[in-house]
MIZA-74389 format. One line per field, with one value per residue (C-alpha): residue number from 1; residue in three letters; x, y, z. Coordinates in steps of 0.5 Angstrom, whole numbers, always signed. Example, Ala and Ser with C-alpha at 12.3 -4.5 7.8 and 13.67 -1.06 7.14 Angstrom:
2
seq = [1;2]
type = [ALA;SER]
c1 = [+25;+27]
c2 = [-9;-2]
c3 = [+16;+14]
END
This chain:
106
seq = [1;2;3;4;5;6;7;8;9;10;11;12;13;14;15;16;17;18;19;20;21;22;23;24;25;26;27;28;29;30;31;32;33;34;35;36;37;38;39;40;41;42;43;44;45;46;47;48;49;50;51;52;53;54;55;56;57;58;59;60;61;62;63;64;65;66;67;68;69;70;71;72;73;74;75;76;77;78;79;80;81;82;83;84;85;86;87;88;89;90;91;92;93;94;95;96;97;98;99;100;101;102;103;104;105;106]
type = [MET;ALA;GLY;ALA;ALA;ILE;SER;ASN;MET;ASP;LEU;GLY;ARG;THR;LEU;SER;GLY;VAL;LEU;THR;LEU;LEU;GLY;VAL;MET;VAL;LEU;ALA;LEU;LEU;GLY;ARG;ALA;ALA;ILE;SER;ARG;TYR;ARG;LYS;ARG;LEU;MET;ARG;GLY;SER;GLN;GLU;THR;ILE;GLY;ALA;TRP;SER;LEU;ASP;ASP;LEU;GLN;ASP;MET;ARG;ASP;SER;GLY;GLN;LEU;THR;ASP;GLN;GLU;TYR;GLN;ALA;LEU;ARG;GLN;ARG;MET;ILE;ARG;LYS;THR;MET;GLY;ALA;ALA;GLY;GLY;VAL;LYS;ALA;LYS;PRO;ASN;PRO;PRO;ALA;ASP;SER;ASN;ASP;ARG;ILE;SER;ARG]
c1 = [+90;+87;+90;+86;+80;+80;+81;+75;+71;+73;+72;+65;+64;+66;+62;+56;+57;+58;+52;+48;+50;+48;+41;+40;+42;+38;+32;+33;+33;+27;+23;+25;+23;+16;+15;+17;+11;+6;+8;+7;+0;-2;+0;-3;-10;-10;-9;-15;-19;-25;-23;-18;-21;-19;-23;-20;-23;-29;-30;-28;-33;-38;-36;-36;-43;-41;-44;-50;-49;-52;-47;-42;-44;-45;-38;-35;-38;-36;-29;-28;-31;-26;-20;-23;-24;-17;-14;-17;-24;-27;-34;-35;-41;-45;-44;-50;-50;-45;-46;-44;-39;-35;-29;-26;-21;-14]
c2 = [-41;-34;-31;-37;-35;-28;-29;-34;-29;-23;-28;-30;-22;-21;-26;-24;-17;-20;-24;-18;-14;-19;-20;-13;-12;-18;-15;-8;-12;-15;-9;-5;-11;-11;-3;-4;-9;-5;+1;-3;-5;+2;+4;-1;+0;+8;+6;+1;+0;-4;-8;-4;+3;+8;+14;+18;+13;+13;+21;+21;+16;+20;+27;+24;+21;+14;+13;+16;+20;+14;+9;+13;+14;+7;+5;+10;+8;+1;+3;+7;+1;-4;+1;+2;-5;-7;-1;-4;-5;+2;+2;+8;+13;+14;+21;+25;+26;+31;+36;+33;+38;+37;+33;+29;+32;+28]
c3 = [+67;+69;+62;+58;+62;+60;+53;+53;+56;+51;+45;+48;+49;+42;+39;+42;+40;+33;+33;+36;+30;+25;+28;+28;+21;+19;+23;+19;+12;+14;+16;+10;+6;+9;+9;+1;+0;+4;+0;-6;-4;-2;-9;-12;-9;-11;-18;-18;-24;-26;-32;-36;-34;-29;-26;-31;-37;-33;-33;-40;-42;-38;-41;-48;-47;-47;-40;-37;-30;-27;-30;-28;-21;-20;-23;-19;-13;-15;-16;-9;-5;-8;-7;+0;+1;-1;+4;+10;+9;+10;+6;+2;+3;-3;-6;-8;-16;-19;-24;-31;-31;-24;-24;-18;-15;-14]
END
């Protein structure tokens, strides 16, 4: 009877260890999936566009004369506010008007 109690105890410890290991593995997989989703969401926010335009498109339109400086600044600020809102609700401060030859650093 003592031998049966020891083997049941060993079986319980082994089963407990296996279940703990499986739990840790499941948590690691869920954590990795959550981090992956968060990174994708951040990447989408950095590539935010208004309609079908990116910041580069807006700059090119301004440089070619299709947009005035005021239109460019308004659309740029709108895009920044939208991007910052998606990244955590931080409001962008308006920038002073830039020279028409200035490019936004990336």
